[in-house]
N, C-alpha and C positions, 0 to 999 in steps of 0.2 A: 156064824154064831158060836161055833165050837171054840174059836180063837178067843172070843170074849169070855166064855165060861172058863177056859184055861187061865186067862189073866186074872179073873176074879178069884179062882181057887188058889192061885199062886200070887196073890197081891203083893207079897213081899219080894218076889223074884223080879228084880229090875235089871238083871244082867244084860238085857237087850240094850240098855242105855250106854253100855261100854262100847257098843258097835255103831252108835249113831253118828251121822255126818256132823251133827252140831256139837259134838264133844270138843270142848276147847274154844268154841265160838262164843263171843260176847252174848250173854243171855238177853241183853237189851234189844238185840236184833229181833228176837221172837216176841217181844212185848212192845210193839210200836205205839206211839201216842195215837189217840183217837184221830182218825182221818189220814194218818200217815200210811205210806205204802207198805204192803206186806210182801212185795215182790222178791226182795233179797232173801228174806227168811224162807219163803216158799222155794226159792231156788236151791237153798241148802238142803231142804227136805227132798227135792226131786232126786230120784235115784237112790235114796237112802235105803239100805237093806232092812232097817227096822221101822220103816215108815208106818206100816200097819200096826205094829206093836205100840208105837207111840200114839197113834190115833185111838186105838182101843183103850189104852191107858187113860187118855184124856176123857173119852166118853164114859168109861167106867167110874172115873173119879169126879165127874162133873166139872172139869176145868172150865172156868168161865172166861179166862183171859189168855191171850197169846196164841201163837201158831203152834199147833201140835199135829204131827203126822201130815204136815203140809196144808192144814185147814185152819181157817179162822173160827172164832166162836160162832159166828153166823152160819158158816158152812157146817160146823159140827151140829148145830141146832137142827139144821135141815136133815142131817143123817139120823139124829135121834127121833125126829118126828116121823120120818119114813119108816124107820124100824118099828116104832110104836104102832103105826098104822098097819104095817105088815103083820104084826103080832095079832092085832085086833081082828083083821080080816082073814087071818090064817094063811097069808101069802108068804113068800120067801123074804128073808131079811134083806134090807138094802145095803 
């Protein structure tokens, strides 16, 4: 959760993007047509040093499309739901 708070407080700081594996990769790869494979995009994300920053950025900004931090919108929606449930029940964030 501290990472999310840090990102929200420093919303304009996107220097992490300069270290991303996807830098210079065709953005269309990360926004596949409905039903198309996300495997290649997720492979680019695998092992990326800023994967968590990317995911938290997408979660904080409500990104509805594309692969961010190695996750699809459906996967990010699950993370948001799990975190919301954890907040309501007083548990640890997912």
